[in-house]
MIFIZA-892650 format. One record per residue: residue number from 1; residue in one letter; x, y, z of N, C-alpha, C in turn. Coordinates in steps of 0.05 Angstrom, whole numbers, plus 5000, padded with zeros to 4 digits. Layout:
% residues N
+--------+-------+------+------+------+------+------+------+------+------+------+
! drenpa ! marro !  n_X !  n_Y !  n_Z ! ca_X ! ca_Y ! ca_Z !  c_X !  c_Y !  c_Z !
+--------+-------+------+------+------+------+------+------+------+------+------+
!    NUM !     A !    X !    Y !    Z !    X !    Y !    Z !    X !    Y !    Z !
...
+--------+-------+------+------+------+------+------+------+------+------+------+
***
This chain:
% residues 149
+--------+-------+------+------+------+------+------+------+------+------+------+
! drenpa ! marro !  n_X !  n_Y !  n_Z ! ca_X ! ca_Y ! ca_Z !  c_X !  c_Y !  c_Z !
+--------+-------+------+------+------+------+------+------+------+------+------+
!      1 !     X ! 2557 ! 6302 ! 8609 ! 2586 ! 6298 ! 8605 ! 2601 ! 6306 ! 8630 !
!      2 !     X ! 2618 ! 6289 ! 8640 ! 2633 ! 6295 ! 8664 ! 2661 ! 6305 ! 8657 !
!      3 !     X ! 2670 ! 6324 ! 8673 ! 2696 ! 6335 ! 8668 ! 2717 ! 6318 ! 8681 !
!      4 !     X ! 2739 ! 6314 ! 8667 ! 2761 ! 6299 ! 8678 ! 2776 ! 6318 ! 8698 !
!      5 !     X ! 2780 ! 6309 ! 8722 ! 2794 ! 6327 ! 8742 ! 2823 ! 6332 ! 8733 !
!      6 !     X ! 2832 ! 6356 ! 8739 ! 2859 ! 6364 ! 8733 ! 2878 ! 6349 ! 8751 !
!      7 !     X ! 2902 ! 6344 ! 8741 ! 2922 ! 6332 ! 8758 ! 2930 ! 6352 ! 8780 !
!      8 !     X ! 2939 ! 6342 ! 8803 ! 2947 ! 6361 ! 8824 ! 2970 ! 6379 ! 8815 !
!      9 !     X ! 2988 ! 6368 ! 8799 ! 3011 ! 6385 ! 8790 ! 3001 ! 6408 ! 8772 !
!     10 !     X ! 2982 ! 6401 ! 8754 ! 2972 ! 6422 ! 8737 ! 2957 ! 6443 ! 8753 !
!     11 !     X ! 2941 ! 6434 ! 8772 ! 2926 ! 6452 ! 8790 ! 2946 ! 6471 ! 8805 !
!     12 !     X ! 2968 ! 6459 ! 8815 ! 2988 ! 6474 ! 8829 ! 3000 ! 6496 ! 8810 !
!     13 !     X ! 3008 ! 6487 ! 8786 ! 3021 ! 6506 ! 8767 ! 3001 ! 6528 ! 8759 !
!     14 !     X ! 2976 ! 6521 ! 8754 ! 2956 ! 6541 ! 8747 ! 2951 ! 6561 ! 8769 !
!     15 !     X ! 2951 ! 6551 ! 8794 ! 2948 ! 6569 ! 8817 ! 2971 ! 6589 ! 8818 !
!     16 !     X ! 2995 ! 6579 ! 8815 ! 3019 ! 6597 ! 8815 ! 3016 ! 6617 ! 8793 !
!     17 !     X ! 3009 ! 6609 ! 8769 ! 3006 ! 6627 ! 8746 ! 2984 ! 6647 ! 8751 !
!     18 !     X ! 2962 ! 6639 ! 8762 ! 2940 ! 6657 ! 8768 ! 2948 ! 6679 ! 8788 !
!     19 !     X ! 2964 ! 6671 ! 8808 ! 2973 ! 6690 ! 8828 ! 2992 ! 6710 ! 8814 !
!     20 !     X ! 3009 ! 6701 ! 8796 ! 3027 ! 6719 ! 8782 ! 3011 ! 6738 ! 8764 !
!     21 !     X ! 2991 ! 6729 ! 8751 ! 2974 ! 6746 ! 8734 ! 2961 ! 6768 ! 8752 !
!     22 !     X ! 2950 ! 6759 ! 8774 ! 2938 ! 6779 ! 8793 ! 2958 ! 6800 ! 8802 !
!     23 !     X ! 2983 ! 6791 ! 8807 ! 3004 ! 6809 ! 8816 ! 3011 ! 6829 ! 8794 !
!     24 !     X ! 3013 ! 6820 ! 8769 ! 3020 ! 6838 ! 8747 ! 2998 ! 6858 ! 8743 !
!     25 !     X ! 2973 ! 6849 ! 8744 ! 2950 ! 6868 ! 8741 ! 2951 ! 6889 ! 8763 !
!     26 !     X ! 2957 ! 6880 ! 8788 ! 2959 ! 6899 ! 8810 ! 2981 ! 6919 ! 8806 !
!     27 !     X ! 3004 ! 6909 ! 8796 ! 3026 ! 6928 ! 8791 ! 3019 ! 6948 ! 8770 !
!     28 !     X ! 3005 ! 6939 ! 8749 ! 2998 ! 6957 ! 8727 ! 2976 ! 6977 ! 8735 !
!     29 !     X ! 2959 ! 6969 ! 8753 ! 2937 ! 6987 ! 8761 ! 2943 ! 7004 ! 8785 !
!     30 !     X ! 2954 ! 6991 ! 8806 ! 2958 ! 7005 ! 8832 ! 2984 ! 7021 ! 8833 !
!     31 !     X ! 3006 ! 7011 ! 8821 ! 3031 ! 7026 ! 8823 ! 3030 ! 7053 ! 8810 !
!     32 !     X ! 3017 ! 7056 ! 8787 ! 3015 ! 7083 ! 8775 ! 2999 ! 7102 ! 8793 !
!     33 !     X ! 2981 ! 7092 ! 8809 ! 2967 ! 7109 ! 8828 ! 2986 ! 7120 ! 8849 !
!     34 !     X ! 3005 ! 7103 ! 8858 ! 3025 ! 7112 ! 8877 ! 3043 ! 7133 ! 8864 !
!     35 !     X ! 3051 ! 7128 ! 8839 ! 3068 ! 7147 ! 8825 ! 3053 ! 7174 ! 8821 !
!     36 !     X ! 3028 ! 7173 ! 8816 ! 3012 ! 7197 ! 8813 ! 3010 ! 7212 ! 8839 !
!     37 !     X ! 3006 ! 7197 ! 8861 ! 3003 ! 7210 ! 8887 ! 3029 ! 7221 ! 8898 !
!     38 !     X ! 3052 ! 7211 ! 8889 ! 3078 ! 7219 ! 8900 ! 3095 ! 7234 ! 8880 !
!     39 !     X ! 3086 ! 7236 ! 8856 ! 3102 ! 7248 ! 8834 ! 3111 ! 7276 ! 8839 !
!     40 !     X ! 3096 ! 7291 ! 8854 ! 3104 ! 7319 ! 8859 ! 3122 ! 7323 ! 8883 !
!     41 !     X ! 3130 ! 7301 ! 8895 ! 3149 ! 7303 ! 8918 ! 3177 ! 7307 ! 8908 !
!     42 !     X ! 3194 ! 7320 ! 8923 ! 3222 ! 7324 ! 8914 ! 3236 ! 7297 ! 8911 !
!     43 !     X ! 3256 ! 7296 ! 8894 ! 3270 ! 7271 ! 8888 ! 3282 ! 7258 ! 8912 !
!     44 !     X ! 3289 ! 7274 ! 8933 ! 3302 ! 7263 ! 8957 ! 3281 ! 7257 ! 8979 !
!     45 !     X ! 3255 ! 7259 ! 8973 ! 3235 ! 7253 ! 8993 ! 3235 ! 7224 ! 9000 !
!     46 !     X ! 3226 ! 7217 ! 9024 ! 3226 ! 7189 ! 9033 ! 3209 ! 7171 ! 9015 !
!     47 !     X ! 3189 ! 7183 ! 9002 ! 3171 ! 7166 ! 8985 ! 3186 ! 7156 ! 8960 !
!     48 !     X ! 3209 ! 7168 ! 8954 ! 3224 ! 7160 ! 8930 ! 3248 ! 7142 ! 8937 !
!     49 !     X ! 3251 ! 7136 ! 8963 ! 3273 ! 7117 ! 8970 ! 3268 ! 7090 ! 8958 !
!     50 !     X ! 3289 ! 7077 ! 8950 ! 3287 ! 7051 ! 8936 ! 3274 ! 7030 ! 8954 !
!     51 !     X ! 3281 ! 7030 ! 8979 ! 3269 ! 7010 ! 8997 ! 3239 ! 7015 ! 9000 !
!     52 !     X ! 3231 ! 7040 ! 9002 ! 3202 ! 7047 ! 9004 ! 3188 ! 7039 ! 8978 !
!     53 !     X ! 3200 ! 7047 ! 8956 ! 3188 ! 7041 ! 8930 ! 3184 ! 7010 ! 8926 !
!     54 !     X ! 3204 ! 6995 ! 8935 ! 3201 ! 6966 ! 8932 ! 3179 ! 6954 ! 8949 !
!     55 !     X ! 3175 ! 6965 ! 8973 ! 3153 ! 6956 ! 8990 ! 3126 ! 6964 ! 8979 !
!     56 !     X ! 3125 ! 6988 ! 8967 ! 3100 ! 6997 ! 8954 ! 3094 ! 6979 ! 8931 !
!     57 !     X ! 3114 ! 6973 ! 8915 ! 3110 ! 6955 ! 8892 ! 3101 ! 6928 ! 8901 !
!     58 !     X ! 3113 ! 6917 ! 8922 ! 3104 ! 6891 ! 8933 ! 3075 ! 6893 ! 8942 !
!     59 !     X ! 3068 ! 6915 ! 8954 ! 3040 ! 6918 ! 8964 ! 3021 ! 6919 ! 8940 !
!     60 !     X ! 3028 ! 6932 ! 8918 ! 3011 ! 6932 ! 8895 ! 3007 ! 6904 ! 8883 !
!     61 !     X ! 3025 ! 6886 ! 8889 ! 3022 ! 6859 ! 8879 ! 3008 ! 6841 ! 8900 !
!     62 !     X ! 3013 ! 6847 ! 8926 ! 3001 ! 6831 ! 8947 ! 2971 ! 6834 ! 8948 !
!     63 !     X ! 2962 ! 6859 ! 8945 ! 2933 ! 6864 ! 8948 ! 2916 ! 6847 ! 8928 !
!     64 !     X ! 2921 ! 6847 ! 8902 ! 2905 ! 6831 ! 8885 ! 2910 ! 6801 ! 8888 !
!     65 !     X ! 2935 ! 6793 ! 8894 ! 2941 ! 6765 ! 8898 ! 2926 ! 6754 ! 8922 !
!     66 !     X ! 2926 ! 6769 ! 8944 ! 2911 ! 6761 ! 8968 ! 2881 ! 6760 ! 8962 !
!     67 !     X ! 2871 ! 6779 ! 8948 ! 2842 ! 6779 ! 8941 ! 2836 ! 6754 ! 8924 !
!     68 !     X ! 2854 ! 6747 ! 8905 ! 2849 ! 6724 ! 8888 ! 2850 ! 6698 ! 8905 !
!     69 !     X ! 2868 ! 6696 ! 8924 ! 2869 ! 6673 ! 8941 ! 2844 ! 6670 ! 8958 !
!     70 !     X ! 2834 ! 6692 ! 8969 ! 2810 ! 6691 ! 8984 ! 2786 ! 6684 ! 8967 !
!     71 !     X ! 2785 ! 6694 ! 8943 ! 2764 ! 6688 ! 8924 ! 2764 ! 6658 ! 8918 !
!     72 !     X ! 2788 ! 6646 ! 8916 ! 2791 ! 6618 ! 8911 ! 2784 ! 6601 ! 8935 !
!     73 !     X ! 2779 ! 6613 ! 8958 ! 2771 ! 6598 ! 8982 ! 2792 ! 6592 ! 9002 !
!     74 !     X ! 2816 ! 6605 ! 8999 ! 2837 ! 6600 ! 9018 ! 2831 ! 6615 ! 9045 !
!     75 !     X ! 2839 ! 6602 ! 9066 ! 2837 ! 6614 ! 9093 ! 2858 ! 6637 ! 9095 !
!     76 !     X ! 2855 ! 6653 ! 9116 ! 2873 ! 6675 ! 9119 ! 2902 ! 6667 ! 9124 !
!     77 !     X ! 2907 ! 6645 ! 9138 ! 2934 ! 6637 ! 9144 ! 2951 ! 6633 ! 9119 !
!     78 !     X ! 2943 ! 6618 ! 9099 ! 2960 ! 6615 ! 9075 ! 2962 ! 6642 ! 9060 !
!     79 !     X ! 2941 ! 6658 ! 9061 ! 2942 ! 6684 ! 9047 ! 2964 ! 6702 ! 9060 !
!     80 !     X ! 2964 ! 6702 ! 9087 ! 2984 ! 6718 ! 9101 ! 3012 ! 6706 ! 9096 !
!     81 !     X ! 3015 ! 6680 ! 9097 ! 3041 ! 6668 ! 9091 ! 3051 ! 6675 ! 9063 !
!     82 !     X ! 3033 ! 6674 ! 9044 ! 3042 ! 6681 ! 9016 ! 3049 ! 6710 ! 9015 !
!     83 !     X ! 3034 ! 6727 ! 9027 ! 3039 ! 6756 ! 9027 ! 3067 ! 6762 ! 9040 !
!     84 !     X ! 3072 ! 6748 ! 9062 ! 3098 ! 6752 ! 9076 ! 3121 ! 6743 ! 9058 !
!     85 !     X ! 3117 ! 6721 ! 9044 ! 3138 ! 6711 ! 9026 ! 3144 ! 6732 ! 9004 !
!     86 !     X ! 3123 ! 6745 ! 8995 ! 3126 ! 6766 ! 8974 ! 3142 ! 6789 ! 8984 !
!     87 !     X ! 3136 ! 6799 ! 9008 ! 3152 ! 6821 ! 9019 ! 3180 ! 6813 ! 9026 !
!     88 !     X ! 3184 ! 6788 ! 9035 ! 3210 ! 6779 ! 9043 ! 3230 ! 6779 ! 9020 !
!     89 !     X ! 3220 ! 6775 ! 8996 ! 3238 ! 6776 ! 8973 ! 3253 ! 6802 ! 8971 !
!     90 !     X ! 3241 ! 6824 ! 8980 ! 3254 ! 6850 ! 8979 ! 3269 ! 6855 ! 9006 !
!     91 !     X ! 3255 ! 6850 ! 9028 ! 3266 ! 6858 ! 9054 ! 3293 ! 6845 ! 9059 !
!     92 !     X ! 3297 ! 6820 ! 9051 ! 3322 ! 6807 ! 9056 ! 3345 ! 6820 ! 9041 !
!     93 !     X ! 3339 ! 6836 ! 9021 ! 3359 ! 6850 ! 9005 ! 3366 ! 6878 ! 9015 !
!     94 !     X ! 3350 ! 6888 ! 9033 ! 3354 ! 6915 ! 9043 ! 3382 ! 6920 ! 9054 !
!     95 !     X ! 3393 ! 6902 ! 9071 ! 3420 ! 6907 ! 9080 ! 3441 ! 6911 ! 9058 !
!     96 !     X ! 3437 ! 6895 ! 9036 ! 3456 ! 6898 ! 9014 ! 3452 ! 6925 ! 8999 !
!     97 !     X ! 3427 ! 6934 ! 8998 ! 3422 ! 6961 ! 8987 ! 3434 ! 6982 ! 9004 !
!     98 !     X ! 3429 ! 6981 ! 9030 ! 3439 ! 7001 ! 9048 ! 3469 ! 7002 ! 9050 !
!     99 !     X ! 3482 ! 6979 ! 9046 ! 3512 ! 6978 ! 9046 ! 3524 ! 6985 ! 9019 !
!    100 !     X ! 3507 ! 6989 ! 8999 ! 3517 ! 6996 ! 8972 ! 3526 ! 6972 ! 8956 !
!    101 !     X ! 3521 ! 6947 ! 8965 ! 3529 ! 6923 ! 8950 ! 3511 ! 6919 ! 8925 !
!    102 !     X ! 3486 ! 6929 ! 8926 ! 3469 ! 6929 ! 8903 ! 3456 ! 6956 ! 8900 !
!    103 !     X ! 3448 ! 6963 ! 8876 ! 3435 ! 6989 ! 8871 ! 3405 ! 6985 ! 8869 !
!    104 !     X ! 3391 ! 7006 ! 8861 ! 3362 ! 7004 ! 8859 ! 3353 ! 6984 ! 8838 !
!    105 !     X ! 3367 ! 6983 ! 8816 ! 3360 ! 6964 ! 8795 ! 3365 ! 6935 ! 8805 !
!    106 !     X ! 3386 ! 6931 ! 8819 ! 3392 ! 6905 ! 8830 ! 3372 ! 6896 ! 8850 !
!    107 !     X ! 3363 ! 6915 ! 8867 ! 3342 ! 6908 ! 8887 ! 3317 ! 6900 ! 8873 !
!    108 !     X ! 3309 ! 6915 ! 8853 ! 3283 ! 6909 ! 8839 ! 3285 ! 6882 ! 8824 !
!    109 !     X ! 3307 ! 6878 ! 8811 ! 3310 ! 6852 ! 8796 ! 3311 ! 6829 ! 8815 !
!    110 !     X ! 3330 ! 6830 ! 8833 ! 3333 ! 6807 ! 8852 ! 3309 ! 6804 ! 8870 !
!    111 !     X ! 3297 ! 6826 ! 8878 ! 3273 ! 6825 ! 8895 ! 3250 ! 6810 ! 8882 !
!    112 !     X ! 3246 ! 6816 ! 8856 ! 3225 ! 6802 ! 8842 ! 3231 ! 6772 ! 8838 !
!    113 !     X ! 3256 ! 6766 ! 8832 ! 3263 ! 6738 ! 8829 ! 3260 ! 6723 ! 8855 !
!    114 !     X ! 3270 ! 6735 ! 8877 ! 3266 ! 6723 ! 8903 ! 3237 ! 6720 ! 8911 !
!    115 !     X ! 3221 ! 6740 ! 8904 ! 3193 ! 6739 ! 8910 ! 3180 ! 6714 ! 8898 !
!    116 !     X ! 3186 ! 6710 ! 8872 ! 3174 ! 6687 ! 8858 ! 3184 ! 6660 ! 8870 !
!    117 !     X ! 3210 ! 6659 ! 8877 ! 3221 ! 6635 ! 8889 ! 3209 ! 6630 ! 8917 !
!    118 !     X ! 3206 ! 6651 ! 8933 ! 3195 ! 6648 ! 8960 ! 3165 ! 6641 ! 8959 !
!    119 !     X ! 3151 ! 6651 ! 8939 ! 3123 ! 6643 ! 8935 ! 3121 ! 6614 ! 8929 !
!    120 !     X ! 3139 ! 6605 ! 8911 ! 3139 ! 6576 ! 8904 ! 3146 ! 6559 ! 8929 !
!    121 !     X ! 3165 ! 6569 ! 8945 ! 3172 ! 6554 ! 8969 ! 3148 ! 6553 ! 8989 !
!    122 !     X ! 3133 ! 6575 ! 8991 ! 3110 ! 6575 ! 9008 ! 3089 ! 6555 ! 8998 !
!    123 !     X ! 3086 ! 6553 ! 8972 ! 3067 ! 6534 ! 8960 ! 3076 ! 6506 ! 8965 !
!    124 !     X ! 3102 ! 6501 ! 8961 ! 3113 ! 6474 ! 8965 ! 3111 ! 6465 ! 8994 !
!    125 !     X ! 3111 ! 6484 ! 9012 ! 3109 ! 6478 ! 9041 ! 3081 ! 6468 ! 9048 !
!    126 !     X ! 3061 ! 6475 ! 9032 ! 3034 ! 6467 ! 9036 ! 3021 ! 6456 ! 9010 !
!    127 !     X ! 3032 ! 6435 ! 9000 ! 3022 ! 6425 ! 8974 ! 2992 ! 6420 ! 8973 !
!    128 !     X ! 2981 ! 6410 ! 8995 ! 2952 ! 6404 ! 8995 ! 2935 ! 6430 ! 8992 !
!    129 !     X ! 2946 ! 6452 ! 9001 ! 2932 ! 6477 ! 8999 ! 2931 ! 6487 ! 8970 !
!    130 !     X ! 2950 ! 6480 ! 8953 ! 2952 ! 6491 ! 8926 ! 2948 ! 6470 ! 8904 !
!    131 !     X ! 2945 ! 6445 ! 8911 ! 2941 ! 6424 ! 8890 ! 2912 ! 6417 ! 8886 !
!    132 !     X ! 2895 ! 6426 ! 8904 ! 2866 ! 6420 ! 8901 ! 2850 ! 6444 ! 8892 !
!    133 !     X ! 2825 ! 6439 ! 8886 ! 2807 ! 6460 ! 8878 ! 2797 ! 6474 ! 8903 !
!    134 !     X ! 2800 ! 6500 ! 8903 ! 2790 ! 6517 ! 8926 ! 2768 ! 6536 ! 8917 !
!    135 !     X ! 2760 ! 6534 ! 8892 ! 2741 ! 6553 ! 8881 ! 2716 ! 6554 ! 8899 !
!    136 !     X ! 2712 ! 6576 ! 8912 ! 2689 ! 6581 ! 8929 ! 2685 ! 6559 ! 8950 !
!    137 !     X ! 2707 ! 6547 ! 8957 ! 2705 ! 6526 ! 8977 ! 2700 ! 6538 ! 9005 !
!    138 !     X ! 2686 ! 6522 ! 9021 ! 2682 ! 6531 ! 9049 ! 2701 ! 6517 ! 9067 !
!    139 !     X ! 2717 ! 6532 ! 9081 ! 2736 ! 6521 ! 9100 ! 2724 ! 6525 ! 9128 !
!    140 !     X ! 2722 ! 6505 ! 9144 ! 2711 ! 6509 ! 9171 ! 2727 ! 6528 ! 9187 !
!    141 !     X ! 2752 ! 6532 ! 9181 ! 2769 ! 6550 ! 9197 ! 2772 ! 6577 ! 9184 !
!    142 !     X ! 2758 ! 6583 ! 9162 ! 2761 ! 6608 ! 9149 ! 2753 ! 6632 ! 9166 !
!    143 !     X ! 2730 ! 6629 ! 9180 ! 2721 ! 6652 ! 9196 ! 2736 ! 6656 ! 9222 !
!    144 !     X ! 2748 ! 6635 ! 9232 ! 2762 ! 6638 ! 9257 ! 2792 ! 6638 ! 9253 !
!    145 !     X ! 2801 ! 6631 ! 9229 ! 2830 ! 6629 ! 9222 ! 2845 ! 6609 ! 9239 !
!    146 !     X ! 2831 ! 6590 ! 9250 ! 2844 ! 6569 ! 9265 ! 2847 ! 6544 ! 9247 !
!    147 !     X ! 2869 ! 6531 ! 9249 ! 2874 ! 6507 ! 9234 ! 2857 ! 6485 ! 9246 !
!    148 !     X ! 2848 ! 6466 ! 9229 ! 2833 ! 6443 ! 9241 ! 2850 ! 6426 ! 9259 !
!    149 !     X ! 2838 ! 6414 ! 9279 ! 2853 ! 6398 ! 9298 ! 2862 ! 6372 ! 9286 !
+--------+-------+------+------+------+------+------+------+------+------+------+
***
C-alpha cells in the first residue's frame, strides 16, 4: 500500500505546529530550571529584569525548536534564521518596555504574538524549506552550511 503524499500546505502547517509544540515543551521543561536556579536572587537582581526574563524564555523555546528542525533535516541557516525570528519578537519591543510604554505583561504577550508572526514570516520567505519532507533528509550543504550554487 502506498501512502498518498501530503499537500505542501498541510506539510507547511504541520511543520509550524510541530515547532510550536517543541517550543511549549521547552518552556515547560527548561524555564522552571531557570526559575529554580535564580529563585533565591533578590527581586531587583538583573536575572529578574523583564528583558532578561523574556530572552531566557525565548531561549527555552529556541533550544527544542532548533533541535527539532535539525532532527527534521534542516541545515543550520534556516535554523538560525528561525531562532533569530523568535528572539526578534521580544527584542523589537525592548525600547517600548524601557520607555514605559508597555509593562512586563505587555512585553510577554506582545513578544509571544510577534514571535509566532515572525516565525511564520521566516517560513513564508522560504516555502520550499517548509513545504517538503525533511525527515532525516541529507542536505549536501548541512555540514558546511553553504547554500547550493
